[in-house]
Structures are given as structure tokens and as C-alpha cells.
DRENTOR-318430 format. One line per 2 residues: number of its first residue (from 1); their letters; for each residue x, y, z of C-alpha. Coordinates in steps of 0.5 Angstrom, whole numbers, always signed. Layout:
NUM	A	X/Y/Z; ...
***
This chain:
1	MA	+233/+267/+178; +234/+259/+176
3	KL	+229/+256/+172; +228/+250/+176
5	FE	+225/+255/+182; +221/+259/+177
7	PI	+213/+258/+178; +209/+254/+172
9	TI	+202/+253/+171; +198/+247/+170
11	GN	+192/+248/+168; +189/+253/+173
13	LT	+194/+250/+178; +200/+254/+179
15	LD	+206/+252/+182; +212/+255/+186
17	NR	+217/+251/+182; +218/+246/+178
19	IV	+219/+240/+182; +215/+235/+184
21	IA	+215/+229/+189; +213/+223/+184
23	PM	+208/+218/+188; +212/+213/+192
25	CQ	+208/+207/+194; +209/+205/+201
27	YS	+206/+198/+202; +203/+201/+209
29	AE	+196/+201/+208; +191/+196/+211
31	NG	+185/+194/+207; +186/+200/+202
33	RM	+186/+205/+209; +192/+209/+210
35	TD	+195/+209/+217; +199/+213/+222
37	WH	+205/+212/+217; +203/+216/+212
39	TI	+202/+222/+216; +209/+221/+217
41	HL	+211/+220/+210; +207/+226/+208
43	GN	+207/+230/+213; +215/+230/+212
45	LA	+215/+231/+204; +210/+237/+204
47	QS	+215/+240/+209; +220/+239/+203
49	GA	+219/+245/+199; +217/+242/+193
51	GI	+212/+245/+187; +207/+239/+189
53	LT	+207/+232/+193; +204/+226/+190
55	IE	+200/+221/+194; +203/+214/+192
57	AS	+198/+210/+187; +192/+209/+190
59	AV	+187/+203/+187; +181/+205/+184
61	SP	+178/+198/+187; +181/+192/+191
63	EG	+183/+188/+185; +187/+194/+183
65	RI	+192/+194/+188; +199/+192/+186
67	SY	+199/+189/+193; +195/+187/+199
69	AD	+198/+193/+203; +197/+199/+197
71	VG	+193/+205/+198; +185/+205/+196
73	LW	+181/+210/+194; +174/+206/+192
75	DE	+170/+207/+198; +168/+211/+204
77	AT	+172/+207/+209; +179/+209/+204
79	EQ	+176/+215/+202; +175/+217/+211
81	AM	+182/+214/+212; +185/+219/+207
83	GQ	+182/+224/+209; +184/+224/+216
85	VL	+191/+224/+214; +190/+230/+209
87	ES	+187/+234/+215; +193/+233/+219
89	VR	+198/+234/+213; +194/+240/+211
91	RW	+194/+243/+218; +202/+245/+217
93	SD	+203/+245/+210; +199/+250/+204
95	MP	+203/+245/+199; +199/+243/+193
97	VA	+197/+236/+193; +195/+231/+188
99	IQ	+194/+224/+187; +195/+218/+182
101	LA	+190/+214/+181; +191/+207/+179
103	HA	+190/+199/+177; +195/+195/+177
105	GR	+191/+189/+173; +196/+183/+171
107	KA	+201/+186/+176; +197/+186/+182
109	ST	+196/+181/+188; +203/+182/+190
111	AK	+208/+181/+196; +211/+187/+200
113	PW	+217/+188/+196; +221/+187/+202
115	DG	+217/+181/+203; +220/+179/+196
117	GA	+214/+182/+192; +213/+175/+188
119	QI	+205/+175/+185; +200/+171/+191
121	AP	+196/+166/+188; +189/+167/+188
123	DH	+187/+161/+193; +193/+164/+198
125	EN	+192/+169/+203; +192/+176/+201
127	GW	+191/+174/+193; +186/+174/+188
129	QT	+184/+173/+181; +188/+179/+177
131	VS	+185/+182/+171; +188/+185/+165
133	AS	+188/+187/+156; +189/+179/+155
135	NL	+190/+173/+159; +197/+173/+158
137	PF	+201/+174/+165; +207/+178/+167
139	LP	+212/+172/+168; +210/+165/+165
141	DE	+210/+162/+172; +205/+167/+175
143	NP	+197/+165/+175; +194/+168/+168
145	PE	+190/+174/+169; +182/+174/+166
147	AL	+182/+178/+160; +177/+183/+161
149	DR	+170/+183/+158; +165/+189/+157
151	EG	+162/+189/+163; +169/+189/+166
153	LA	+171/+195/+162; +165/+199/+164
155	RI	+166/+197/+172; +174/+200/+172
157	RD	+172/+205/+168; +167/+207/+173
159	AF	+171/+206/+179; +177/+211/+176
161	AD	+171/+216/+176; +168/+215/+183
163	AA	+175/+215/+185; +176/+222/+182
165	RR	+170/+224/+185; +172/+222/+192
167	AA	+179/+226/+190; +174/+232/+189
169	RL	+171/+231/+196; +178/+231/+200
171	GI	+180/+237/+196; +186/+234/+192
173	DA	+188/+239/+188; +190/+235/+182
175	VQ	+189/+228/+179; +194/+224/+176
177	IH	+192/+217/+172; +198/+212/+172
179	GA	+199/+209/+165; +206/+207/+166
181	HG	+210/+201/+169; +206/+196/+166
183	YL	+200/+196/+170; +193/+196/+167
185	LH	+192/+201/+162; +199/+201/+160
187	QF	+197/+193/+159; +192/+196/+154
189	LS	+197/+201/+150; +202/+195/+149
191	PL	+202/+191/+144; +206/+186/+148
193	SN	+200/+185/+153; +195/+187/+149
195	KR	+193/+181/+144; +185/+183/+144
197	ED	+181/+182/+137; +175/+187/+139
199	EY	+176/+195/+139; +181/+195/+145
201	GG	+186/+192/+140; +190/+191/+135
203	SL	+191/+198/+131; +195/+203/+136
205	EN	+188/+208/+136; +185/+201/+138
207	RM	+190/+200/+144; +189/+207/+146
209	RF	+181/+207/+147; +180/+205/+154
211	PL	+186/+209/+157; +183/+215/+153
213	EV	+176/+213/+156; +178/+213/+163
215	YD	+182/+220/+161; +175/+222/+159
217	AV	+171/+219/+165; +176/+222/+170
219	RA	+176/+228/+167; +168/+229/+167
221	AF	+169/+226/+175; +173/+231/+177
223	PA	+172/+239/+178; +173/+243/+171
225	DK	+178/+248/+174; +183/+243/+176
227	PV	+188/+239/+173; +188/+232/+171
229	TM	+195/+229/+168; +197/+222/+165
231	RV	+203/+218/+167; +206/+214/+162
233	SG	+212/+210/+160; +215/+212/+154
235	TD	+218/+205/+152; +217/+199/+154
237	WV	+225/+198/+152; +223/+192/+148
239	EG	+224/+191/+141; +216/+191/+138
241	GW	+213/+194/+144; +211/+201/+146
243	DV	+215/+206/+144; +216/+213/+144
245	EQ	+213/+214/+137; +206/+211/+141
247	SI	+207/+216/+147; +207/+222/+142
249	AF	+201/+220/+139; +198/+218/+146
251	AK	+200/+225/+148; +197/+229/+142
253	AL	+190/+225/+143; +191/+227/+151
255	EA	+192/+233/+149; +186/+234/+145
257	RG	+182/+232/+151; +185/+237/+155
259	CA	+190/+234/+160; +194/+238/+163
261	AY	+201/+235/+164; +205/+228/+161
263	HV	+209/+225/+166; +214/+221/+162
265	SS	+217/+215/+166; +219/+208/+162
267	GG	+219/+201/+163; +216/+195/+167
269	LD	+211/+192/+163; +215/+186/+160
271	AA	+221/+182/+164; +225/+182/+158
273	QT	+226/+190/+159; +234/+192/+157
275	IP	+234/+198/+161; +240/+203/+160
277	VG	+240/+206/+167; +244/+212/+168
279	PN	+243/+219/+170; +238/+222/+165
281	YQ	+236/+217/+162; +229/+217/+161
283	VP	+230/+225/+160; +231/+224/+152
285	LA	+224/+221/+152; +221/+227/+155
287	RK	+225/+231/+151; +221/+228/+145
289	VK	+214/+228/+147; +215/+235/+149
291	DA	+217/+237/+142; +211/+234/+140
293	VS	+206/+238/+144; +204/+245/+148
295	MP	+202/+242/+155; +208/+241/+161
297	VI	+212/+235/+161; +215/+232/+167
299	AV	+221/+228/+167; +223/+223/+172
301	GL	+229/+217/+173; +236/+218/+177
303	IT	+235/+226/+177; +239/+226/+183
305	EP	+244/+234/+183; +241/+240/+183
307	EQ	+245/+243/+177; +243/+236/+173
309	AE	+235/+238/+175; +237/+246/+173
311	AI	+240/+244/+166; +233/+239/+165
313	IA	+229/+245/+165; +234/+251/+162
315	TG	+236/+247/+157; +228/+245/+155
317	EA	+228/+237/+156; +222/+238/+160
319	DM	+218/+243/+163; +219/+240/+171
321	IA	+223/+235/+174; +220/+229/+179
323	LA	+223/+226/+184; +222/+219/+188
325	RT	+227/+216/+191; +232/+222/+191
327	VL	+227/+225/+196; +226/+219/+200
329	YD	+234/+219/+201; +234/+227/+203
331	PR	+227/+230/+204; +230/+237/+203
333	WP	+232/+236/+197; +228/+242/+195
335	WH	+232/+246/+200; +239/+244/+199
337	AA	+237/+245/+191; +236/+252/+193
339	AA	+241/+253/+196; +246/+251/+191
341	LG	+242/+254/+185; +241/+262/+189
343	AK	+234/+261/+190; +229/+262/+195
345	VK	+224/+256/+198; +218/+255/+203
347	AA	+219/+252/+209; +215/+252/+215
349	PQ	+217/+257/+221; +219/+252/+226
351	FL	+225/+251/+221; +227/+258/+220
353	RS	+233/+257/+224; +236/+252/+222
355	QP	+238/+256/+215; +245/+257/+215
357	RA	+249/+263/+215; +251/+262/+208
359	YK	+244/+263/+205; +241/+267/+209
361	DL	+236/+269/+204; +234/+262/+202
363	FV	+228/+261/+206; +221/+264/+204
365	QA	+216/+263/+211; +211/+258/+209
***
């Protein structure tokens, strides 16, 4: 059997295969509330045959959104809207659903990507004052963030916990905490963005302190029998920044706290990054972390071919692979991968007659 399609258990959650649909922002929410676009988008991906579907970065507070059109999970209205979408999706799919809880920090208050994605100043429509570990902007011409004081740290930590409770009420199967791509928790981790002189800055131990406090708060708020995981950038791709050795130390600290899986991406913290983009370009980062911990490690980044994904799992580079742009382009990628690798994949009965005659044993009825 293809290793990619072997079951895997994360915490107490067993997945049918090793394919993760990564969280992908859609910039289609209204005041943090999911819309019918999300019903179409998530409903489509829930029919893909992947092991688990991850809801896009969901801000734990309004100022934590990347853009004004981002999804949130901070009040009754955002919870109700997400619940309506999930009710529709679950009516037709039993695929496990995870959610990524996030705070954008200094990379918040932006326009939609197709409108240029530039930061919107606090005194302009759809803009607000950003916050971060220190008062350093992402780009020199942007409005500087406010450095969080103790009250602000407590407020955001509590917001993550509250969002985790809302996720639990919605019956979500797993939580992923966003500690990657230059967003708030990554801003604390990296010495390039964290210039604090208190116990939350300076040494690696201090820079990890707030992200670990957030993990602890989420873990305490989410049901103990459901997994909490972390997504991290394995490196900033900038000299003197966050790197894979620090990522390994962070992974070990999280594993000691019960973290169920570690999703290794990279970059996003500093505009000076130089990324050697190409197939599997982030997989070596995942492999280095995997060699140092026992919890499952997820690799992501330009994984586009079934044989490529199978090789990553079969050779022990990672325990799972995540798809983002690949599955937007081809929402049935897991079907096609199963056909190519001689495996089986779940499909709704409405789709069974689409099975090619050459792959008569491809589908298992969902």
C-alpha cells in the first residue's frame, strides 16, 4: 500500500491518509463572518478525499485579521456564521475538520491580495492600528505597530483560548495555532522582529515564552481528547533570524507540553528574505525537525505530484504532506494521487460513477 494513503493518528484523532488540506485565506468574510463563499470552498474541499481539512487562518480578535475581509472567531456572530458553514459541509462529508487560530500582529490591516495587499493606515477605511512584539514595521514605509504591554499580551492570550472554546463548541476536530509566516507569534520568536528587553525578548527561551503561553492557553481551553498542533516557519531565510535549530528547540518545548503535530513552513517574517523556491524546498526543514522529535511532522511547499508526495512519506522526510495552491488548482488531487499510486480514497456516492474504468477499485463509498 502507498505510504501516503496509510492511516495516521494525531493525538486521539485517526486520519484515513497523510494528506492535509492546509489553511488558505479566502479574503471573503464580512466583519469576520464566513459567507456562502466559504460553504462552496470548504464543501468542495471536503469532497477531495484528503485526510483532514483545515479552515483558513481565523483571527482571534478583530485587529488580528490580516485584512478586513478575513475570517474571525471572536464573538457570537463569527461563531454562528462558521457554524452555519460547517453544518452544511458536514451534511455531506465526514472528513475531519481542523481550524487555524491566528493573529497577524504587524502584518494586519491590509487590502485584499487582488487589490494589492498593501497595509491600510489606521485613519483610512478598513484600517486599524497594528500590534507586535516590538514597534518595528514589516516594511519601512508602513505604520509602526504598537509594542504589546503585559495587558495586551494577556488580552491576546485569552482571545486565543476563547477562540479555542468556540471551536470546541462547533465540534471542530483539531486546532492548529499559527506561529509561522511572519504573523504575531512568529514576530515574538524571531530576533529580527523581537527587540524586547523584558522576559519576552532577548534569549531564545524568552522569545519562545509568549508563543508557548498561547499554546498552553489553547491546550487548556480545547477538549483534552482533541489535538492541538502548531504551524511554524522553519527559517526566516535571513541571516541572524529564526532558523531551523531554533525551530527544533521550539518543537521540543511544544512536544513536552503535549503538542500533537508540528507543521513546518518557512519565511514571511522579513522583506529581506531570499527563498530558494523549488519543488520540496521546505521539506529538508521538516526532516531536520522530524529527526529531533517524536510527534508527527507535516511538510508543505510546492508538493504537486503524487510520486513526489509518496517519496516524502516513504523515505521518512515527514509524516504527512500539506497541500495549498496545489489543491486549489486541483480539488480532486487526492483522487488522482490514489489512482496513480494504486490506493483507495473516499468519495461521496454521488461521485462514484466518475471512477475511470482503468481504476475500478479507486473509490471507497463515503
